[in-house]
C-alpha positions in Angstrom: 46.8 33.1 34.3 47.6 33.7 38.0 44.2 34.9 39.3 41.5 32.3 38.6 42.3 29.1 36.6 39.2 27.0 37.3 36.0 27.6 35.6 33.1 25.3 36.5 32.0 24.7 32.8 35.4 23.5 31.6 37.1 22.8 34.9 40.4 21.4 33.6 41.0 23.5 30.5 42.8 26.4 32.0 44.9 24.1 34.2 46.0 22.3 31.1 46.7 25.6 29.4 48.6 27.0 32.4 50.8 23.8 32.6 51.5 23.9 28.9 52.3 27.7 29.0 54.8 27.1 31.9 56.3 24.1 30.0 56.9 26.3 27.0 58.5 29.0 29.2 60.6 26.3 30.8 62.0 25.1 27.4 62.7 28.7 26.4 59.6 29.5 24.2 58.1 32.8 25.3 54.4 32.9 24.2 51.4 34.7 25.5 48.5 32.7 26.9 46.5 32.7 23.7 49.4 31.4 21.6 50.2 28.7 24.2 46.6 27.5 24.1 46.7 27.3 20.3 49.9 25.2 20.5 48.5 23.0 23.2 45.3 22.4 21.2 47.3 21.5 18.1 49.1 19.0 20.3 45.9 17.5 21.7 44.4 17.4 18.1 47.4 15.6 16.7 47.5 13.1 19.5 43.8 12.5 19.2 44.2 11.8 15.4 47.1 9.5 16.1 45.2 7.5 18.7 42.1 7.3 16.4 44.4 6.0 13.6 45.8 3.3 15.9 42.3 2.3 17.1 41.1 2.1 13.5 44.1 0.0 12.4 43.4 -2.4 15.2 39.6 -2.5 14.5 39.5 -2.8 10.7 43.1 -4.0 10.1 43.4 -2.1 6.9 46.0 0.7 7.0 44.8 2.6 4.0 41.3 2.8 5.4 42.6 3.8 8.8 44.7 6.6 7.1 41.7 7.8 5.1 39.3 8.0 8.1 42.0 9.6 10.3 42.7 12.2 7.7 39.0 12.9 7.4 38.9 13.5 11.1 42.0 15.6 11.1 40.9 17.9 8.2 37.2 18.1 9.0 36.4 21.8 9.5 35.2 21.6 13.1 38.1 19.5 14.3 40.8 21.4 12.4 39.5 24.8 13.4 39.2 24.0 17.1 42.6 22.3 17.1 44.4 25.4 15.9 42.5 27.9 18.0 42.3 28.5 21.8 39.1 26.6 22.2 38.1 24.2 25.1 37.2 21.3 22.8 40.5 19.5 21.8 41.3 18.3 25.3 37.7 17.2 25.7 37.7 15.3 22.4 41.0 13.7 23.4 39.6 12.3 26.7 36.4 11.2 24.9 38.4 9.3 22.3 40.5 7.6 24.9 37.4 6.8 27.0 35.6 5.4 23.9 38.6 3.2 23.0 38.9 2.0 26.6 35.2 1.2 26.7 35.6 -0.9 23.5 38.7 -2.6 24.9 37.0 -3.3 28.3 34.0 -4.8 26.5 36.3 -7.2 24.6 38.4 -8.2 27.6 37.5 -7.0 31.0 39.9 -6.3 33.8 39.8 -4.2 37.0 42.7 -2.1 35.8 41.0 -1.2 32.6 37.8 -0.4 34.5 39.8 1.9 36.9 41.6 3.7 34.0 38.3 4.0 32.1 36.7 5.5 35.2 39.4 8.1 35.5 39.5 9.0 31.7 35.7 9.3 31.6 35.9 11.6 34.6 38.7 13.7 33.0 36.4 14.0 29.9 33.7 15.5 32.1 36.2 17.8 33.8 37.3 19.0 30.3 33.7 19.8 29.3 30.7 19.4 31.5 28.6 18.3 28.4 30.6 15.1 28.3 28.5 13.8 31.1 26.2 12.7 28.4 28.9 10.3 27.2 28.8 8.4 30.5 25.7 6.3 29.5 27.8 4.9 26.6 30.5 3.8 29.0 27.8 2.3 31.3 26.3 0.3 28.5 29.8 -0.9 27.6 30.2 -2.1 31.2 26.8 -3.7 31.3 27.4 -5.6 28.0 30.4 -7.4 29.6 28.1 -9.6 31.6 28.5 -11.1 35.0 29.2 -9.0 38.0 28.3 -5.8 36.1 26.5 -4.3 39.1 29.7 -4.5 41.1 31.7 -3.1 38.1 29.1 -0.3 37.6 29.4 0.6 41.3 33.3 0.7 41.1 33.0 2.9 37.9 30.6 5.2 39.7 32.7 5.5 42.8 36.0 6.3 41.0 34.5 8.6 38.3 32.2 10.3 40.8 35.1 11.0 43.2 37.4 12.4 40.4 34.5 14.6 39.2 33.1 15.7 42.5 36.2 16.7 44.4 37.4 19.4 41.9 33.9 20.7 41.4 33.1 21.0 45.1 36.5 22.7 45.6 35.9 25.3 42.9 32.3 25.9 43.7 33.1 26.2 47.4 36.3 28.2 47.5 36.7 29.9 44.2 33.2 30.8 43.0 31.9 30.7 46.6 28.5 29.5 45.6 28.2 26.4 47.8 28.7 28.4 51.0 26.1 31.0 52.1 28.2 34.1 52.7 25.8 35.3 55.4 25.6 32.1 57.5 28.8 30.3 56.4 26.7 27.1 55.9 26.6 24.8 53.0 23.8 25.8 50.6 22.9 25.1 47.0 21.2 28.1 45.5 20.4 29.6 42.1 23.9 31.0 41.7 25.4 27.6 42.3 23.3 26.1 39.6 23.9 29.0 37.2 27.7 28.8 37.7 27.7 25.1 37.1 26.3 25.3 33.6 
């Protein structure tokens, strides 16, 4: 845990794991890193199902259907398996779920606060797994559908989300993986290694 936490593909996962591992140690539960990640992922999986249930209950207003669909998510093979193993996906799915629900909420009733929170959660989804960048068009469509002043709101979303994504990536690629700085000249340089380490 101590040497190298950040990994460009799943930038935040090891940090979540390290914090959770230290939290377990703090409350007196001694676990190795793998077991701590399994427990953490179970927590993320359970919270994701709970949030999904609350969203469905608000959306369709039928508790039994909300329970059925939430249980289908919880006990689907891919979700269950990844929620009990040390995989990178549960935090990613958590942030995607939160971002999706916030996009829906923002489209129904816009506010600057919701937009700012949506920007941060969408960025956290990308930091959890770089493939989640393909979810951003969904958020952008949600912002555009709201109507007036959507260019200003898109700009605000881009600034906040871009900042939250770019700063950690630039830090890791520059100082940890050392692929943004040419080692011979000390100058900023994007090269083949930078691109390879980013995907």
